[in-house]
C-alpha positions as CSV (number, residue, x, y, z in Angstrom):
1,X,-0.6,-30.6,-11.6
2,X,-1.5,-27.7,-13.9
3,X,0.8,-24.7,-14.3
4,X,0.3,-21.5,-16.3
5,X,2.9,-19.0,-17.2
6,X,4.4,-17.4,-20.4
7,X,7.3,-18.3,-22.7
8,X,9.2,-17.0,-25.7
9,X,10.8,-20.4,-26.4
10,X,9.8,-22.7,-29.3
11,X,12.2,-25.6,-28.6
12,X,13.0,-28.0,-25.9
13,X,9.8,-28.7,-23.9
14,X,8.0,-25.8,-25.8
15,X,6.3,-26.1,-29.1
16,X,3.5,-24.2,-30.9
17,X,4.7,-20.7,-30.0
18,X,3.0,-18.2,-32.3
19,X,5.9,-15.8,-32.4
20,X,9.1,-15.8,-34.5
21,X,10.5,-12.5,-33.1
22,X,11.1,-13.5,-29.5
23,X,7.8,-12.3,-28.2
24,X,5.8,-14.3,-25.6
25,X,2.9,-16.7,-25.7
26,X,0.8,-17.9,-22.8
27,X,2.0,-21.4,-21.8
28,X,-0.1,-24.0,-20.1
29,X,1.5,-27.3,-18.9
30,X,0.4,-30.3,-17.0
31,X,2.8,-32.6,-15.1
32,X,2.4,-35.8,-13.2
33,X,2.9,-36.5,-9.5
34,X,6.6,-36.9,-10.0
35,X,7.0,-33.9,-12.3
36,X,6.8,-35.7,-15.6
37,X,5.6,-33.5,-18.4
38,X,2.2,-34.8,-19.6
39,X,1.1,-32.0,-21.9
40,X,1.9,-28.4,-23.0
41,X,0.2,-25.8,-25.1
42,X,1.0,-22.3,-26.3
43,X,-1.8,-19.8,-26.7
44,X,-1.5,-16.3,-28.2
45,X,-0.9,-14.3,-31.3
46,X,1.8,-12.0,-32.7
47,X,2.0,-9.7,-29.7
48,X,2.8,-10.3,-26.0
49,X,0.5,-12.9,-24.4
50,X,1.0,-14.4,-21.0
51,X,-0.9,-16.1,-18.2
52,X,-0.7,-15.2,-14.5
53,X,-3.5,-17.2,-12.8
54,X,-6.1,-19.9,-13.4
55,X,-9.1,-21.7,-11.7
56,X,-10.4,-25.2,-12.4
57,X,-13.7,-25.4,-14.2
58,X,-16.1,-28.2,-15.2
59,X,-15.1,-31.6,-16.6
60,X,-11.4,-31.2,-16.1
61,X,-11.2,-27.8,-17.8
62,X,-9.4,-24.7,-16.7
63,X,-10.0,-21.0,-17.1
64,X,-6.8,-19.1,-17.5
65,X,-6.3,-15.4,-16.9
66,X,-3.6,-13.2,-18.3
67,X,-2.8,-10.2,-20.6
68,X,-2.7,-9.9,-24.3
69,X,-1.5,-7.4,-26.8
70,X,-2.4,-9.6,-29.8
71,X,-5.4,-9.5,-32.1
72,X,-4.7,-12.5,-34.2
73,X,-3.9,-16.2,-33.7
74,X,-5.9,-17.4,-30.7
75,X,-6.8,-13.8,-29.7
76,X,-9.7,-11.7,-31.0
77,X,-11.6,-8.7,-29.8
78,X,-8.6,-6.7,-28.5
79,X,-9.7,-3.2,-27.5
80,X,-6.2,-1.6,-28.0
81,X,-2.9,-1.8,-26.1
82,X,-3.0,-4.6,-23.6
83,X,-6.2,-6.2,-22.6
84,X,-7.0,-8.6,-19.8
85,X,-7.4,-12.0,-21.5
86,X,-9.3,-15.1,-20.3
87,X,-9.5,-18.4,-22.0
88,X,-11.1,-21.7,-21.2
89,X,-9.4,-24.9,-22.2
90,X,-10.7,-28.4,-21.9
91,X,-8.9,-31.4,-20.4
92,X,-7.0,-31.9,-23.7
93,X,-5.9,-28.3,-23.9
94,X,-8.3,-27.3,-26.7
95,X,-9.7,-23.8,-26.5
96,X,-13.4,-23.7,-25.5
97,X,-13.7,-19.9,-25.6
98,X,-11.6,-16.8,-25.2
99,X,-12.6,-13.3,-24.1
100,X,-10.7,-10.0,-24.0
101,X,-11.7,-7.4,-21.4
102,X,-10.5,-3.8,-21.7
103,X,-10.6,-0.4,-23.4
104,X,-8.3,1.7,-25.5
105,X,-5.9,2.2,-22.5
106,X,-4.0,-0.5,-20.7
107,X,-5.3,-3.3,-18.4
108,X,-3.2,-5.2,-16.0
109,X,-4.0,-8.4,-14.1
110,X,-2.0,-10.5,-11.7
111,X,-1.6,-13.9,-9.9
112,X,-4.5,-13.6,-7.6
113,X,-7.1,-11.8,-9.8
114,X,-9.6,-14.5,-10.8
115,X,-12.1,-16.3,-8.5
116,X,-15.0,-18.7,-9.0
117,X,-18.3,-17.2,-7.6
118,X,-20.8,-19.4,-5.9
119,X,-22.9,-19.6,-9.0
120,X,-20.0,-21.3,-10.9
121,X,-19.1,-18.2,-13.0
122,X,-15.8,-16.4,-12.7
123,X,-14.9,-12.8,-11.7
124,X,-11.7,-11.2,-12.8
125,X,-10.1,-8.2,-11.2
126,X,-7.4,-5.8,-12.3
127,X,-6.3,-2.2,-12.9
128,X,-6.9,0.0,-15.9
129,X,-6.5,3.5,-17.3
130,X,-9.2,3.1,-20.0
131,X,-12.2,5.4,-20.1
132,X,-14.1,3.4,-22.7
133,X,-14.9,-0.2,-23.7
134,X,-15.6,-2.7,-20.9
135,X,-13.9,-0.4,-18.3
136,X,-15.6,2.9,-19.0
137,X,-13.8,4.6,-16.0
138,X,-15.2,7.9,-14.9
139,X,-11.9,9.7,-14.5
140,X,-8.5,9.8,-16.2
141,X,-6.4,8.0,-13.6
142,X,-5.9,4.4,-12.6
143,X,-9.0,2.5,-11.5
144,X,-9.7,-1.0,-10.4
145,X,-12.3,-3.1,-12.3
146,X,-14.2,-6.3,-11.8
147,X,-15.7,-8.3,-14.7
148,X,-17.9,-11.4,-14.4
149,X,-17.7,-14.0,-17.1
150,X,-20.1,-16.8,-17.9
151,X,-17.9,-19.9,-17.3
152,X,-19.8,-21.9,-20.0
153,X,-19.5,-19.3,-22.8
154,X,-17.0,-16.6,-21.8
155,X,-19.7,-13.9,-22.3
156,X,-19.4,-10.8,-20.1
157,X,-22.2,-10.8,-17.6
158,X,-21.2,-7.4,-16.2
159,X,-18.1,-5.2,-16.0
160,X,-17.6,-2.3,-13.6
161,X,-14.9,0.0,-12.6
162,X,-14.2,1.7,-9.3
163,X,-12.4,5.0,-9.0
164,X,-10.8,7.1,-6.3
165,X,-9.7,10.8,-6.5
166,X,-6.2,9.3,-6.6
167,X,-4.9,5.9,-7.9
168,X,-6.7,2.7,-7.2
169,X,-5.4,-0.8,-8.2
170,X,-6.7,-4.2,-7.5
171,X,-4.2,-7.0,-6.7
172,X,-6.5,-9.8,-5.8
173,X,-10.1,-11.0,-5.5
174,X,-11.8,-13.8,-3.7
175,X,-15.4,-15.1,-3.5
176,X,-17.7,-15.0,-0.5
177,X,-20.6,-17.3,0.3
178,X,-23.3,-14.7,-0.2
179,X,-22.4,-14.7,-4.0
180,X,-20.2,-11.6,-3.8
181,X,-16.5,-11.0,-3.9
182,X,-13.9,-9.0,-2.0
183,X,-11.2,-7.0,-3.8
184,X,-7.8,-6.5,-2.2
185,X,-5.3,-3.9,-3.5
186,X,-3.9,-0.5,-2.9
187,X,-4.8,3.1,-3.2
188,X,-2.5,6.2,-3.2
189,X,-1.7,9.6,-4.6
190,X,1.2,8.7,-7.0
191,X,2.6,6.0,-9.2
192,X,5.7,5.5,-7.1
193,X,3.6,3.7,-4.5
194,X,5.6,5.0,-1.6
195,X,2.5,6.1,0.3
196,X,-0.1,3.5,-0.9
197,X,-2.6,2.3,1.6
198,X,-4.3,-1.1,1.8
199,X,-7.6,-1.3,-0.2
200,X,-10.3,-3.8,0.8
201,X,-13.6,-3.6,-0.9
202,X,-16.7,-5.9,-0.7
203,X,-19.0,-6.3,-3.7
204,X,-22.4,-8.0,-4.1
205,X,-23.2,-10.6,-6.8
206,X,-23.8,-7.8,-9.3
207,X,-20.6,-6.0,-8.7
208,X,-22.0,-3.2,-6.6
209,X,-19.7,-2.0,-3.8
210,X,-21.2,-2.7,-0.4
211,X,-18.3,-1.4,1.8
212,X,-14.8,-0.1,1.5
213,X,-11.9,-0.1,3.8
214,X,-8.6,1.9,3.6
215,X,-5.9,1.0,6.1
216,X,-2.2,1.6,6.6
217,X,0.5,4.0,7.7
218,X,2.7,6.7,6.3
219,X,4.7,4.3,4.0
220,X,3.7,1.6,1.4
221,X,0.9,-0.7,2.4
222,X,-1.0,-3.0,0.0
223,X,-3.4,-6.0,0.2
224,X,-2.5,-9.1,-1.9
225,X,-5.3,-11.5,-1.3
226,X,-7.5,-13.0,1.4
227,X,-10.2,-15.5,2.2
228,X,-13.5,-15.9,4.1
229,X,-13.6,-17.8,7.4
230,X,-16.5,-20.1,8.3
231,X,-18.1,-17.5,10.5
232,X,-18.1,-14.9,7.7
233,X,-15.1,-13.0,9.0
234,X,-12.3,-12.1,6.5
235,X,-8.6,-12.6,6.7
236,X,-6.6,-10.3,4.4
237,X,-3.0,-10.9,3.5
238,X,-1.0,-7.6,3.1
239,X,2.5,-6.2,2.8
240,X,3.6,-3.2,4.7
241,X,6.6,-0.9,5.1
242,X,4.8,1.3,7.6
243,X,5.6,1.6,11.3
244,X,2.7,3.7,12.3
245,X,-1.0,4.3,11.7
246,X,-3.0,1.0,11.6
247,X,0.2,-1.1,11.4
248,X,1.3,-2.7,14.7
249,X,4.2,-4.9,15.7
250,X,6.4,-4.2,12.7
251,X,10.1,-4.9,12.1
252,X,11.5,-1.5,11.0
253,X,13.6,-1.4,7.9
254,X,11.9,-4.4,6.2
255,X,8.7,-5.2,4.3
256,X,6.6,-7.2,6.6
257,X,3.7,-9.5,5.9
258,X,0.6,-8.0,7.6
259,X,-2.6,-9.9,8.2
260,X,-5.8,-8.0,8.9
261,X,-8.9,-9.6,10.3
262,X,-12.2,-8.0,9.5
263,X,-15.9,-8.7,10.2
264,X,-18.3,-9.5,7.3
265,X,-19.0,-5.8,7.0
266,X,-15.5,-4.5,7.2
267,X,-15.4,-3.9,10.9
268,X,-12.1,-4.6,12.7
269,X,-11.7,-6.6,15.9
270,X,-14.2,-5.7,18.6
271,X,-11.7,-3.7,20.6
272,X,-11.1,-1.5,17.6
273,X,-14.7,-0.8,16.8
274,X,-16.0,2.8,17.4
275,X,-17.2,3.3,20.9
276,X,-20.1,5.5,22.0
277,X,-19.1,9.0,22.7
278,X,-21.0,12.0,24.0
279,X,-22.5,14.6,21.6
280,X,-20.0,17.2,22.9
281,X,-17.1,15.0,21.9
282,X,-18.6,14.2,18.5
283,X,-19.6,17.7,17.5
284,X,-17.2,20.7,17.6
285,X,-16.7,24.0,15.8
286,X,-13.1,24.7,14.7
287,X,-11.5,28.1,15.1
288,X,-12.3,29.0,11.5
289,X,-16.0,28.2,12.1
290,X,-15.9,25.2,9.9
291,X,-18.9,22.9,10.0
292,X,-18.4,19.6,11.8
293,X,-20.2,16.5,10.4
294,X,-20.3,12.9,11.6
295,X,-22.5,9.8,11.5
296,X,-22.7,7.0,14.0
297,X,-22.9,4.1,13.8
298,X,-21.1,3.6,10.5
299,X,-21.6,1.1,9.0
300,X,-25.1,0.8,10.3
301,X,-28.0,-1.7,10.1
302,X,-31.2,0.3,9.5
303,X,-30.5,3.8,10.7
304,X,-27.6,6.2,11.5
305,X,-27.5,9.4,13.5
306,X,-26.1,12.4,11.6
307,X,-24.5,14.9,13.9
308,X,-23.4,18.4,13.0
309,X,-22.8,21.8,14.4
310,X,-23.2,25.3,12.8
311,X,-21.6,28.5,14.0
312,X,-24.7,30.7,13.3
313,X,-28.3,30.4,12.3
314,X,-28.5,29.5,8.6
315,X,-30.2,27.1,6.2
316,X,-28.9,23.5,6.3
317,X,-29.2,21.2,3.4
318,X,-28.3,17.5,3.8
319,X,-28.8,14.9,1.1
320,X,-28.0,11.2,0.6
321,X,-26.7,9.9,-2.8
322,X,-25.7,6.4,-3.9
323,X,-22.5,5.5,-5.7
324,X,-23.9,6.5,-9.1
325,X,-24.9,10.0,-8.0
326,X,-28.6,9.3,-7.7
327,X,-30.4,11.2,-5.0
328,X,-31.7,8.8,-2.4
329,X,-33.2,11.1,0.3
330,X,-33.2,14.7,1.5
331,X,-32.5,14.6,5.3
332,X,-32.7,18.4,5.9
333,X,-33.7,21.5,4.0
334,X,-34.5,24.1,6.6
335,X,-33.3,27.1,8.6
336,X,-31.6,26.0,11.8
337,X,-30.3,27.7,14.9
338,X,-26.6,28.0,15.7
339,X,-25.2,25.1,17.7
340,X,-25.3,21.3,17.8
341,X,-27.9,19.2,16.0
342,X,-28.6,15.6,15.4
343,X,-30.8,14.0,12.8
344,X,-31.6,10.3,12.1
345,X,-31.6,8.8,8.7
346,X,-34.0,5.8,8.7
347,X,-32.7,3.6,5.9
348,X,-34.8,0.6,6.5
349,X,-36.1,0.5,3.0
350,X,-32.8,1.3,1.4
351,X,-30.6,-1.4,-0.2
352,X,-27.4,-2.4,1.5
353,X,-24.3,-0.6,0.2
354,X,-22.2,2.5,0.1
355,X,-23.9,6.0,0.3
356,X,-22.7,9.6,0.5
357,X,-23.9,12.3,2.9
358,X,-23.6,15.7,1.3
359,X,-23.9,18.7,3.7
360,X,-24.3,22.4,2.8
361,X,-24.7,25.3,5.2
362,X,-23.9,28.8,4.1
363,X,-20.6,28.7,2.2
364,X,-19.5,25.5,4.0
365,X,-19.9,22.0,2.6
366,X,-18.8,18.5,3.7
367,X,-19.2,15.0,2.5
368,X,-19.2,11.7,4.4
369,X,-19.1,8.1,3.1
370,X,-21.5,5.8,5.1
371,X,-22.4,2.2,4.6
372,X,-25.5,0.2,5.3
373,X,-24.2,-3.1,6.6
374,X,-23.5,-5.6,3.8
375,X,-25.1,-8.6,5.5
376,X,-25.5,-10.3,8.9
377,X,-22.9,-12.6,10.4
378,X,-23.2,-16.3,9.7
379,X,-24.8,-18.2,12.5
């Protein structure tokens, strides 16, 4: 058995610790079937170093994931503060490579935040407040990040961050058979976590977000990890303190384990999918004459119907952007009569993924997030 953790000891079963001031090293041990200690190794430098997760690799080797505040000893390339730290060790415990991932802020990783993709390379996941380095977040709050590493050399293949207007943190990641990954975590408005929602996000093999799901109630909800079923559906393991919203069958007063089953494109069970409704139900004008905008289906395969209503004749401007802010298509740029309207976006030639509808009419504007289905179900 292989076990990874951290230690500030340098006696008993532990030897080789790099610290003399009580700080921690990453500790990797292997034990036999009956618990006999077969080998142990300390890895790190003069700062805090620790491991939280690992995956097996080729020829009896392991890739270990943790955090490091060192820039000496076994650690090099630290970007400042605490970086995510991945190292590969062979069957004898010798370091094959080590890689630090981060920026000038702080990066955090946990027990479920490394997975082996179907090409044999590894993807790590975590949270960060860095706006530079490998993270390069586009805002000044907490973001989640994914980084793909070459399992042979440790070189970064790609590294991307994913932001929300509020806080977004990854807690886990698992691989899917199409070469992509699914991130599980939480998103919420404040650091206390009291109103966090479950975050589930699917990425393709290049780290591009294909779809995104936010579920929960009025209390804390977070997704810890998950796995892909043989038919392509996804089981997501969560924790919840909520007794409302998307959370059913709870035991009030306690933190419940909560399992969510989604389809390959993030859809919930069939009885919870959107149902067809009439145009009069979809489109409405509020008392303050606000514009109403919707799209159906969402997610969609090749096209989606964009429905909206305007209180008076005016120019309507609808555009589609991708996640980088690149203009994909202008759906409408014309004067329109007051009342209900419906336009179709034919996205046959558009790549699968997440897009943003931006609507402007007079002094009113709205934005909707839509997704072209990530992939078909497995047969």
